[in-house]
Each structure stands twice: as C-alpha cells, then as structure tokens.
C-alpha positions in Angstrom: 31.8 -21.5 -0.4 29.7 -18.7 -2.1 27.6 -21.4 -3.4 27.2 -23.2 -0.3 26.6 -20.1 1.5 23.9 -19.0 -1.1 22.2 -22.5 -0.7 21.9 -21.8 3.2 20.8 -18.5 2.7 18.0 -19.4 0.4 17.1 -22.4 2.5 16.4 -19.9 5.6 19.5 -21.1 7.5 21.2 -18.0 8.0 23.6 -19.3 10.6 25.0 -21.8 8.4 25.1 -19.2 5.5 27.3 -17.3 8.1 29.5 -19.9 9.0 30.2 -20.8 4.9 30.8 -17.1 4.3 33.6 -17.2 7.1 35.1 -20.1 5.9 35.2 -18.7 2.7 37.1 -15.4 3.8 39.8 -17.4 5.6 40.5 -19.5 2.5 39.7 -16.7 0.4 43.8 -16.0 -0.6 44.1 -19.9 -1.6 41.0 -20.8 -2.8 40.6 -18.3 -5.4 42.6 -16.9 -8.7 43.8 -13.7 -8.0 41.8 -12.1 -11.2 38.7 -13.4 -9.0 39.8 -12.3 -5.8 38.0 -9.2 -5.5 35.0 -10.3 -7.1 34.7 -13.3 -4.7 35.1 -11.2 -1.6 32.5 -8.9 -2.4 30.3 -11.8 -3.0 31.1 -13.0 0.4 30.7 -9.9 2.1 27.1 -9.2 0.5 26.2 -12.6 1.6 27.4 -12.3 4.9 25.5 -8.8 5.1 21.9 -10.1 4.1 22.3 -13.0 6.3 23.1 -10.6 9.4 20.1 -8.7 8.2 17.7 -11.6 8.2 19.0 -12.4 11.6 17.9 -8.8 12.7 21.7 -7.8 13.5 21.5 -4.8 11.5 24.8 -3.2 12.8 26.7 -6.0 11.7 24.6 -6.2 8.2 25.7 -2.4 7.8 29.4 -2.9 8.6 30.0 -5.9 5.9 27.9 -4.1 3.3 30.0 -1.0 3.9 33.1 -3.1 3.3 31.3 -4.0 0.0 31.0 -0.7 -1.1 34.3 0.4 -0.4 35.7 -2.5 -2.4 33.6 -1.5 -5.2 31.8 1.9 -4.8 29.9 1.5 -8.3 27.8 -1.5 -7.1 24.3 -0.4 -6.9 23.1 -3.4 -5.2 25.8 -2.9 -2.2 24.5 0.5 -2.0 21.0 -0.2 -1.6 21.6 -3.2 0.7 23.8 -0.6 2.9 20.5 2.1 2.9 18.1 -0.9 4.1 20.2 -1.7 7.1 21.0 2.1 7.8 17.0 2.5 7.5 16.3 -0.3 10.0 18.7 1.4 12.6 16.9 4.7 12.3 19.7 6.3 10.4 17.1 7.9 7.9 19.4 10.6 6.3 22.1 8.2 5.4 19.7 5.6 4.2 18.6 8.2 2.0 21.9 9.3 0.6 22.9 5.2 0.0 19.4 4.8 -1.8 19.9 7.8 -4.2 23.5 6.6 -4.8 21.9 3.2 -6.0 19.6 5.0 -8.3 22.4 7.3 -9.8 24.3 3.9 -10.7 21.1 2.2 -11.8 18.3 4.7 -12.4 15.3 2.5 -13.6 15.1 0.2 -10.7 11.8 0.6 -9.6 12.4 -1.5 -6.3 15.3 0.9 -5.2 13.0 3.9 -5.8 9.9 2.0 -3.7 12.6 1.9 -1.0 13.8 5.1 -1.2 10.0 6.4 -1.3 9.3 4.5 1.9 12.0 5.9 4.0 11.4 9.2 2.7 7.9 8.9 4.1 9.1 8.5 7.7 11.1 11.7 7.4 9.0 13.7 4.9 5.9 12.5 3.3 5.9 15.2 1.0 9.3 13.9 -0.9 8.0 10.3 -0.8 5.0 11.2 -2.8 7.5 12.7 -5.6 9.5 9.6 -5.6 6.7 7.2 -5.7 5.3 9.2 -8.7 8.6 9.2 -10.6 9.0 5.3 -9.9 5.5 4.2 -10.7 3.8 7.1 -12.2 0.0 6.4 -10.3 -2.9 8.4 -10.2 -2.1 11.1 -7.9 -6.1 11.9 -6.7 -6.2 11.2 -3.1 -6.6 7.7 -1.9 -9.3 6.2 0.0 -6.9 5.3 3.2 -5.8 2.3 2.2 -2.3 1.4 3.4 -0.8 -0.9 0.2 0.8 -4.1 0.7 4.0 -4.4 2.6 6.9 -4.8 0.0 10.0 -7.2 0.4 12.1 -4.9 -1.9 14.3 -6.9 -4.1 17.1 -6.3 -6.6 17.3 -9.8 -8.5 21.0 -9.5 -9.3 23.2 -12.7 -8.6 22.4 -13.7 -4.9 22.0 -10.1 -3.5 18.9 -9.1 -1.1 17.8 -5.6 -1.6 15.3 -3.5 0.3 14.0 -3.5 4.0 11.3 -5.9 4.1 9.7 -4.1 7.3 8.9 -0.7 6.2 8.0 -0.7 2.4 4.3 0.4 1.7 4.0 1.1 -1.8 1.4 0.5 -4.5 3.1 -2.1 -6.3 3.1 -5.7 -5.2 6.2 -7.2 -2.7 8.7 -9.6 -4.3 11.0 -12.5 -2.1 14.5 -12.4 -1.3 16.5 -14.0 -4.4 17.2 -17.6 -4.8 20.5 -19.0 -5.2 20.2 -18.9 -9.0 18.7 -16.2 -10.9 16.1 -17.3 -13.5 16.5 -15.7 -16.9 12.6 -14.4 -16.3 14.1 -12.6 -13.3 16.8 -10.9 -14.9 14.5 -9.9 -18.1 12.1 -8.5 -15.7 14.7 -6.2 -14.0 16.5 -5.0 -17.2 13.5 -3.7 -19.3 12.0 -0.2 -19.3 9.0 0.9 -17.6 6.3 0.4 -20.2 7.9 -2.6 -21.3 9.1 -4.3 -18.5 5.9 -6.5 -17.5 4.9 -7.4 -20.8 8.4 -8.6 -21.4 8.6 -10.1 -17.9 5.4 -12.0 -18.1 6.8 -13.4 -21.8 9.8 -14.6 -20.2 8.3 -16.0 -17.0 5.9 -18.1 -19.5 8.8 -19.4 -21.5 10.4 -20.5 -18.3 7.4 -22.4 -17.2 7.4 -24.0 -20.5 10.8 -25.6 -19.8 10.4 -26.5 -16.1 8.1 -25.8 -13.3 8.2 -22.3 -11.6 9.4 -21.8 -8.1 7.2 -20.1 -5.7 9.2 -16.7 -6.0 9.0 -16.8 -9.7 5.2 -17.5 -9.5 5.1 -14.5 -7.2 6.6 -12.4 -9.4 5.1 -13.4 -12.5 1.7 -12.2 -10.6 3.6 -8.9 -9.7 4.1 -8.8 -13.5 0.7 -9.5 -14.5 -0.4 -7.3 -11.9 1.5 -4.3 -13.6 0.1 -5.4 -16.9 -3.6 -5.0 -15.9 -4.2 -8.7 -16.2 -5.9 -9.1 -12.8 -7.5 -12.5 -12.8 -4.3 -14.0 -14.1 -2.3 -12.2 -11.2 -4.7 -13.8 -8.7 -4.1 -17.2 -10.1 -0.6 -16.8 -9.7 -0.3 -15.5 -6.4 -2.7 -18.7 -5.5 -0.3 -21.0 -6.9 2.9 -19.5 -5.2 0.8 -19.9 -2.0 0.2 -23.5 -2.6 4.1 -24.1 -3.2 5.1 -21.9 -0.2 2.6 -23.9 2.3 4.3 -27.1 0.9 7.7 -25.6 1.6 6.8 -24.7 4.9 5.4 -28.2 5.8 8.9 -30.1 4.6 10.8 -27.6 6.5 9.0 -28.3 9.4 9.0 -32.3 8.9 12.7 -31.6 8.9 13.0 -29.8 11.8 13.9 -26.6 10.1 12.9 -23.2 11.4 9.5 -21.9 9.6 9.8 -18.2 9.9 11.0 -17.2 6.7 8.2 -19.2 5.0 5.7 -17.5 7.4 7.1 -14.2 6.2 6.8 -15.3 2.5 3.6 -16.5 2.7 2.4 -13.1 4.6 4.0 -11.3 1.8 2.0 -13.5 -1.3 -1.3 -13.0 0.8 -1.0 -9.5 1.1 -0.3 -9.4 -2.7 -3.2 -11.8 -3.6 -5.4 -9.7 -0.9 -4.5 -6.3 -2.8 -5.3 -7.9 -6.0 -8.4 -9.5 -5.0 -9.7 -6.1 -4.0 -8.5 -4.4 -7.4 -10.8 -7.1 -9.2 -13.8 -6.6 -7.2 -13.4 -9.5 -4.8 -13.6 -7.7 -1.3 -14.5 -10.1 0.9 -12.0 -12.8 -0.2 -9.2 -10.1 0.0 -10.1 -9.4 3.5 -9.9 -13.0 4.4 -6.3 -13.1 2.6 -5.0 -10.0 4.6 -6.3 -11.6 8.0 -4.0 -14.7 7.0 -1.2 -12.3 6.6 -1.8 -10.9 10.2 -2.1 -14.3 11.4 1.4 -15.1 10.0 3.2 -12.1 10.8 0.7 -10.9 14.0 3.5 -8.8 15.1 3.7 -6.3 12.1 1.6 -3.0 12.5 1.3 -2.5 8.8 -0.6 -6.0 8.3 -3.1 -4.8 10.7 -3.4 -1.3 8.9 -4.0 -3.1 5.8 -6.6 -5.4 7.1 -8.3 -2.1 8.7 -8.3 -0.4 5.4 -9.8 -3.1 3.6 -12.4 -3.6 6.2 -13.3 0.2 6.2 -13.6 0.1 2.5 -16.1 -2.8 2.6 -18.1 -0.4 5.3 -17.0 -2.7 7.9 -16.2 0.1 10.2 -16.4 -1.6 13.7 -14.0 -4.4 12.5 -11.7 -1.9 11.2 -11.4 0.2 14.4 -10.2 -2.8 16.0 -7.8 -3.4 13.4 -6.4 0.2 13.6 -6.3 -0.1 17.1 -4.2 -2.9 17.2 -1.8 -1.4 14.5 -1.5 1.6 16.7 -1.0 -0.6 20.0 2.0 -2.2 17.9 3.3 1.2 16.8 1.9 4.2 18.6 3.3 6.6 16.1 1.6 5.5 13.2 -0.1 8.7 11.9 -1.9 7.1 8.8 -3.3 4.4 11.0 -4.6 7.0 13.7 -6.4 9.3 10.9 -8.0 6.3 9.4 -9.3 5.0 12.9 -10.8 8.6 13.5 -12.5 8.4 10.3 -13.9 5.2 11.0 -15.1 6.2 14.3 -16.9 9.1 12.5 -18.4 6.8 10.3 -20.2 4.9 13.0 -20.7 8.0 15.2 -18.4 6.8 18.1 -18.0 10.1 19.8 -16.0 8.2 22.5 -13.3 10.5 24.0 -14.1 12.7 20.9 -12.4 16.1 21.9 -9.2 14.5 23.0 -8.9 12.4 19.6 -9.5 15.7 17.5 -6.7 17.4 19.9 -4.3 14.7 19.2 -5.2 14.9 15.3 -5.0 18.2 15.3 -1.5 18.1 16.7 -0.3 15.4 14.6 -1.4 17.2 11.4 0.3 20.4 12.6 3.5 18.5 13.2 3.3 17.1 9.6 2.6 20.5 8.1 5.4 22.1 9.9 7.7 19.6 8.9 6.5 20.0 5.1 5.0 16.5 5.0 1.5 15.4 3.5 -0.8 15.5 6.2 -2.4 12.1 7.0 -5.9 13.6 7.2 -6.9 13.9 3.6 -9.1 17.0 2.6 -12.4 15.1 1.9 -12.4 13.8 5.4 -11.4 17.1 7.1 -14.5 18.7 5.8 -16.3 16.8 8.7 -14.0 17.3 11.2 -13.9 20.5 13.8 -10.8 22.0 12.1 -10.3 25.8 11.8 -10.9 26.9 8.3 -7.0 28.1 8.1 -5.9 24.3 9.1 -8.3 23.0 6.6 -6.8 25.5 3.9 -3.3 24.5 4.9 -4.2 20.7 4.6 -5.6 21.1 1.1 -2.7 23.1 0.0 -0.4 20.5 0.8 -1.9 18.1 -1.1 -2.4 20.6 -4.0 1.5 20.7 -3.9 1.3 17.1 -3.7 -0.5 17.2 -7.3 1.8 19.7 -8.6 4.7 17.4 -7.8 3.1 14.4 -9.1 2.7 16.6 -12.8 5.9 17.8 -12.7 7.2 14.2 -12.4 5.3 13.1 -15.4 7.5 15.3 -17.7 4.9 16.4 -19.8 6.0 19.7 -20.5 3.9 22.9 -21.1 0.7 22.1 -23.1 -0.5 24.6 -25.9 -3.6 26.6 -24.9 -5.9 28.8 -27.3 -5.0 32.2 -28.1 -5.8 34.8 -25.6 -8.3 36.8 -27.8 -12.0 37.4 -28.4 -13.6 34.7 -29.9 -14.3 35.2 -33.7 -17.8 35.3 -35.2 -19.1 31.6 -35.2 -16.5 30.4 -32.5 -17.6 29.1 -29.1 -16.4 29.0 -25.7 -15.1 25.4 -24.9 -15.9 24.3 -21.6 -14.7 20.6 -20.1 -16.3 18.9 -17.7 -13.8 16.3 -16.2 -15.3 13.8 -13.4 -15.3 10.5 -12.1 -18.9 10.8 -10.9 -20.7 10.7 -14.8 -23.1 7.8 -13.7 -25.2 6.7 -11.2 -23.8 9.0 -8.6 -25.3 11.8 -6.3 -23.1 14.6 -8.4 -24.9 13.2 -11.6 -28.3 13.0 -9.8 -27.6 16.6 -9.5 -26.1 17.9 -12.2 -27.8 15.9 -15.0 -30.0 18.7 -16.6 -26.9 21.1 -16.6 -24.9 19.7 -19.3 -27.5 20.3 -21.8 -28.9 23.5 -20.3 -25.6 25.6 -22.1 -26.7 28.3 -24.7 -25.3 26.1 -27.9 -24.9 29.4 -29.8 -22.2 30.6 -27.3 -20.8 27.2 -25.6 -19.6 23.8 -26.7 -19.5 21.3 -24.1 -16.9 18.5 -23.5 -17.2 15.8 -21.1 -14.2 13.7 -19.9 -15.3 10.8 -17.9 -12.7 9.1 -15.6 -14.9 6.3 -14.7 -15.7 3.2 -17.0 -19.6 3.4 -18.3 -21.8 2.0 -15.7 -24.7 1.8 -18.1 -27.2 4.1 -16.1 -29.4 6.5 -17.6 -27.6 9.2 -15.9 -24.7 8.4 -18.0 -26.6 8.1 -21.1 -28.3 11.4 -20.4 -25.0 13.2 -19.9 -23.6 11.5 -23.1 -26.3 12.6 -25.1 -26.6 16.3 -23.7 -22.9 16.8 -24.2 -21.4 18.0 -27.8 -18.6 15.6 -27.1 -18.4 12.6 -24.8 -15.1 10.9 -24.0 -14.7 7.9 -21.8 -11.1 8.1 -20.7 -11.0 5.8 -17.7 -8.2 3.9 -19.0 -6.0 6.7 -20.1 -2.9 7.8 -18.3 -3.2 11.3 -16.9 -0.7 12.7 -19.8 -2.7 11.5 -22.2 -6.1 12.8 -20.5 -4.1 16.3 -20.4 -2.9 16.3 -23.9 -6.3 15.6 -25.3 -8.0 18.4 -23.3 -5.0 20.6 -24.9 -5.5 19.5 -28.6 -9.3 19.9 -28.1 -8.6 23.7 -27.7 -10.4 24.2 -24.3 -10.7 27.5 -22.7 -12.2 26.3 -19.1 -11.6 22.9 -17.5 -14.1 22.1 -14.6 -13.0 19.7 -12.2 -16.3 18.2 -10.9 -14.2 15.8 -8.4 -11.9 17.9 -6.3 -10.2 15.6 -3.5 -12.8 12.9 -4.2 -12.4 9.2 -4.9 -11.4 8.8 -8.5 -10.0 12.1 -9.1 -7.2 12.8 -11.2 -5.9 15.8 -9.9 -2.7 15.8 -11.7 -4.5 16.2 -15.0 -5.5 20.1 -13.5 -1.9 20.4 -12.5 -0.7 19.9 -15.8 -2.3 23.0 -17.2 -4.5 21.7 -20.1 -6.2 24.8 -20.2 -6.0 28.4 -19.6 -8.5 28.6 -16.6 -8.9 25.9 -14.1 -12.1 25.8 -12.4 -13.5 23.9 -9.5 -17.2 23.0 -9.0 -19.8 21.0 -7.2 -17.8 17.4 -6.3 -15.8 19.0 -3.3 -17.2 21.8 -1.2 -14.0 23.2 0.2 -11.1 24.8 -1.2 -8.5 22.5 -3.2 -5.7 25.0 -1.6 -3.1 27.0 -3.1 -2.0 26.6 -6.7 -3.9 23.7 -8.1 -7.4 25.5 -9.4 -7.6 29.1 -10.6 -11.3 29.5 -9.7 -14.2 28.0 -7.3 -17.7 28.5 -8.1 -19.7 29.5 -4.8 -22.3 32.0 -3.7 -22.5 34.9 -1.2 -24.0 32.9 1.5 -21.4 29.9 1.4 -18.3 32.1 0.9 -19.3 35.8 2.8 -16.9 38.3 2.2 -15.4 37.6 5.8 -14.5 34.0 4.9 -12.7 34.7 1.7 -9.3 34.2 3.2 -10.5 30.5 3.8 -10.0 29.8 -0.1 -6.6 28.9 -2.2 -8.6 30.1 -5.3 -10.4 33.1 -6.7 -14.0 32.9 -5.7 -16.7 32.9 -8.6 -19.8 34.0 -6.9 -23.4 32.7 -8.7 -26.4 35.3 -8.1 -28.1 32.8 -5.9 -27.3 29.3 -5.0 -24.4 27.5 -6.7 -26.3 24.5 -6.8 -28.3 23.9 -9.9 -32.5 23.1 -11.6 -32.7 19.3 -8.8 -36.0 17.5 -8.5 -36.0 15.0 -5.5 -38.0 12.6 -3.8 -38.2 13.2 0.0 -41.8 14.3 0.3 -42.4 11.7 2.9 -40.5 13.5 5.7 -41.8 16.4 7.9 -38.5 18.2 8.7 -34.8 17.5 7.7 -32.3 18.3 10.8 -29.2 19.2 9.0 -25.7 18.2 10.2 -23.6 21.5 11.1 -20.2 20.4 10.5 -20.7 19.1 7.1 -23.9 20.0 5.5 -26.6 18.0 3.5 -25.9 19.3 -0.1 -27.7 17.3 -2.9 -29.8 15.8 -0.1 -30.7 19.4 0.6 -31.6 20.2 -2.7 -33.6 17.1 -2.8 -35.7 17.8 0.3 -36.7 21.3 -0.5 -37.7 20.5 -3.7 -40.0 17.9 -2.6 -41.4 20.5 -0.2 -39.8 19.3 2.9 -38.5 21.9 5.1 -35.2 21.8 6.8 -33.1 23.5 9.9 -29.6 24.2 9.5 -26.6 25.9 11.5 -24.0 27.6 9.2 -20.6 27.5 10.4 -17.5 29.0 8.7 -16.2 26.7 6.3 -18.1 26.0 2.9 -19.3 22.6 3.4 -20.9 23.7 6.5 -23.0 26.7 4.6 -24.0 25.0 1.5 -27.8 24.1 3.2 -27.9 27.9 4.5 -27.3 28.7 0.8 -30.2 26.8 -0.5 -32.4 27.8 2.4 -31.8 31.3 1.7 -32.2 30.8 -2.2 -35.8 30.0 -1.4 -36.5 33.0 0.3 -37.2 31.1 3.6 -33.8 31.9 5.1 -35.4 33.2 8.3 -37.6 30.1 9.1 -34.5 27.5 8.3 -31.7 29.0 9.2 -30.3 29.8 12.8 -27.3 31.2 14.5 -26.3 28.9 17.6 -26.6 25.3 18.7 -29.0 26.7 21.3 -31.4 28.0 18.9 -30.7 25.0 16.6 -32.5 22.8 19.4 -35.2 25.3 20.4 -36.2 25.6 16.7 -36.1 21.9 15.9 -38.3 21.2 19.2 -40.6 23.8 18.3 -41.2 22.5 14.7 -41.4 18.9 15.9 -44.2 19.8 18.3 -46.3 22.6 16.5 -47.7 20.8 13.7 -49.5 23.5 12.3 -46.5 25.7 12.3 -44.7 23.0 10.8 -47.2 22.4 7.9 -47.3 26.1 7.3 -43.5 26.3 6.6 -43.9 23.1 4.5 -46.3 24.7 2.3 -44.1 28.0 2.1 -41.5 25.8 0.8 -43.6 24.0 -1.6 -44.8 27.7 -3.1 -41.1 29.2 -2.9 -40.1 26.1 -5.5 -41.3 27.9 -8.8 -40.4 31.4 -7.7 -37.5 33.1 -9.0 -35.5 34.6 -5.7 -34.7 37.8 -5.1 -31.5 39.5 -6.2 
C-alpha cells in the first residue's frame, strides 16, 4: 500500500493516495512483519500528511505529521513537514521550533534552513537574514528590491515532502515534491557538504542521464545544482528541458481527464527558476517573459506578481512594475516589501498621486518593523530620497548595519590580524585600501578618477580592491595605473577579500559603496583593518557599528546635525567632494532637488561654469550641493533657506538674463580660486 499511495501522490491524485494510506493503516497489523511494523506505519503517516497538505487541509496534515514525530522523534523530515503545516496555519512560533529541531537532527540541510528563514522573515526579518546567511552565505550587500524565486522546499529522502511551497522566498532555486523513487543523483545532492554538494550533484545527474532519461524534477534539480555551481547557461538549458517535459506531462494528464493543478504549480516554479537564472546571465527581457508565464499559471500568488514587478523594475519598466506591485498588494495587503518597492517605483516615474498618505503608511510600516526588531523593507539607499526624519533614517541604516554584522558573524571567520598600533618606522608608508564595485564606467569613478593617483607616495601606499569585473573602460584602466596595487576580487567570497585586506597590512579601509548595488558590506563588518571609513559612494550614515568614520565637511554635517550619524565625522576643510572637470556648459541654470541633491552632477555643472540653485535640508544627501556652492565662494547666490525663496530665486534668474550671466561669470572665475578657510 505504501508503494501504491506513493505512486498516487506522485501522479497528483491525492485523494487516491489518502485512500491507499487508510487501507494500509487498517491492514497494518496483518500485512507487515513485526520487525517492519513501526517503519511501515511511519511511512503511511508521512504520506497521509503530505497528501492532506497538498489538498490544503493543513490541520489534518499537522495531526498526521505529529503522530509520525511521536513514533520517531529522531526523524528530521517529519519534524520539518510538521513545521510546514504549522506555518500554513499561522502558528509561527511552533513552526520555528520544529524547523530548528529538524536542523539539530540534520544541520547541513539547506532546504530546511531556507524554509526556517522564510518563516522567521514573517515574524522577525532580522533573524531571517542571519539564517539565510548561515544557509547559503550570500553577499550581504543590500539588494535592489528583487523578491527571489518562490521555493518548493524539498528534502529528498524516500517519499517525504518537505517545506511550505507557498511561503519561501530565498535566493536559491525551487525544487519539486519528490518522486516515488529517489534517484541516486538526488541522494548525492542532499548528502554532501556546502562547497562540494553542487559539483557532486552535477556529476551524479550526468551519470544518471547517461543511463536513462532524466525526469522533469531531476532536470529542475540539475538546473539548481548548475546554478549553484555558477554554470548559468547550462542551468538555463536544464530548466528549459524541464519545462518541455512538464508541458508534455500536463497535456497527457489533461487528455486522460486528470487534474492539472499540480502540473501548473510545477511549471510556475520552473518558470520562476528560469527567470531568475536568465536575469543573472544578463537576459532580462526573457526573464520577464518567464515571470509572466509563472504568474499566468498561478495568478493568485502574491509572490509571483512581486517577482515579476521586481524584474520589470530592474529593467526600468516602472509603469509595468507599479501595476504588478499593486496586484501583489491586492492579493496580500500586508506585504511590506512589495509596498516599499511600489513606492520606490512611483518615485522613479514622479508619480506623486496621494504622496502624503503613501509616505505616512510607509513610515508607519517602517516604525512597526523597527519596533519588532525586523530589517526594514525600506532600504537605506531609497530612504535618502524620501521625506523621512534624520532619526528614522539613522535607525534604518543602523538596522542594516546590524544585518551586515550578523552576516559577518555567520561566516565564522574569526578575528583578523591588524598592523601594530605604533608610529610608522622611517621608510614605511600608511596603507590605504579603497574597496568598491564602481571602479569603471560609473559616476563614482568619473568623480574620483584622479584621487587614487594624487596621494603623496612618500607617505601613502594605495591599494584598490575591485568588487566588479573589468569593464574595459578608460576609467578602470586609469585607476589601475594610478594605484600601487590593484586587485580584481569580483569573484572572491567575502571572507577571502577580508583576509587579503588583513594580509596586506591595511591601516585604513575605505568603503566607497555604502548601501549601494554591488556592495560587500560584510567585508567591512569582518574588520579587516584597524579603521574603516565610509566615503563618497553613499551620502548618508551607514548606521551604528559598521564603519568608524564618515568623511564629510562643515556644510553637509554642521554641528547641530552630528547626532544623525552613527560614525565619527571626519570633516574636510572645504567640500568633501574632489579636483572633477565636467561637461554641462550648455545649461543656463540647474535647479537642484532638495531631498536628495545633485552630487557628482553638481560638480559637473559648477566646473562647467553653470550656476545651480539649491535648498539644503537636514540630512547629508540634501546638503551636498550647498557644500559645493559654498566651497565656490558663491553660497549666498546659489543657496536658499526656504521653498518660497527657492521659487522666487529660480524665477528671478530665469527671467533676468544679465543677472544670470553675471552669476555664470562669477562661477567661472571661482573655479580656479582656492576657497577661503
């Protein structure tokens, strides 16, 4: 009966699976040898539980899994399946307890760690980040808002289904419920350790394929293994092959008058896996199409619409992203990540509809998340352009700093050695490391291209650690030539980067990213150098505990705003922006945006001789243009104190050509003059 029940389950006929299980229970005493009685009973209980789970009868699923746990408390898959049912019933604390129990029994099971992280994310997003890092060791730089592929977490052990298919949103790729027989490749994949598992799994799958055709679920698992091994295009090919098999299976089921719900769900999972992989290999448009297919197959799943929205948003299709985020929120109104990203997309297209109430809601959500100790849905980089108080912005950044510190702790690197704290001996130089993902054709390199080569080489030795691959640009080439040491560490894991900085004897490590795309904040959280400095890339505080200093100036951080920073403030004598020649001479006047100023652009226009008008507020990102204007000696002409004054001065300069031309001439003269101290 176990075999018949398993076959019915695999075919998607869950009612028949239950029928066979009930018959098996009634025949148990006479049909199974006494020595196998307990094992046979547990198998029937587990099959009954997963069948009820698939039918949406979660309370019954929990009851049968609980009975299996009573018979064998040492069975991790029963504990994890029980947790999945409890999470569906909203009993999150109990679900967490049973997931943790499953992990104590089998600690290396990534699928369970992912499912646990997902449930923790609902209750405590901060703790979820710690578990994800322990499970998968991802980069802990802040994401761009993408909600990763939905997971159908599975523990391929016998016929036992693991994980909650509706909840998981982890960075890996989704697996199917298991087949009636466990292929050797699946077993190989589940039993190996982290760094070896994917290579071993790929070899096992290929060995299996040489002996017989792979099933759809094996194709999907092979795609997942190739993805983890960094073999993107091969993973794409396996997901496509899996979809072909699934579509054929669905057509056969329909022709036989069987239900196709399970087939639709499985296709949706693989389309999401494929979409995520296509994005990683630079095929964004195809990825969007796959997400659209996933949504069409499972239109009632909020996560699918959010995934589609994130892909559209990353492709700068904000209008379409807004529509998809709204659909996700219609399906699940309490979806903070979707709402936060909706607000950001609206900001990107200057959609100010109902702006006050939208930000009121966003602020309320953020306050609730912070009060609960969760990682806020609003990312620090997005928060710069929002009308948030300096205190709230500091608390958001501090929450992300804490996330980075926990990510670093999960890496188990241990304390890294630092140079001795003593005066430098004659002939020795101060070693400064610049760490950035923007050393190439990027505004940061356009702005700072000359800085790396302008240090006094008698006193300073310059190291550059590039977190992105060589883009072949002249900016990258110039920085490489100007630095004493230039290392491309784009493919290095974060612990290796931190160890190399430590081994190089760096005295000051400069973070040129902050919370921007491509950042490796966990490198700085590992404390590879005695002093960590935030500079240039992120015009705001990184929060408390991550960096020691932030480089600013007296305009962007006046005395009365020092409390808005989690770092100690190191002020430059004039503007903290460097020596940047620009190309904006055709403009007559630049009207700066108050909440988040022009930064590199303000340098561009002023060096081009073009005046700008700016209204400084309280936060650093809103005071940078004022810093530059004051450094030119013309702050009184270009810096205003209120929105009314801003509008009046803008109209005056727009309508009074002689006055505008006189200001332009003054800006041109000021370019070559040292500002007064």
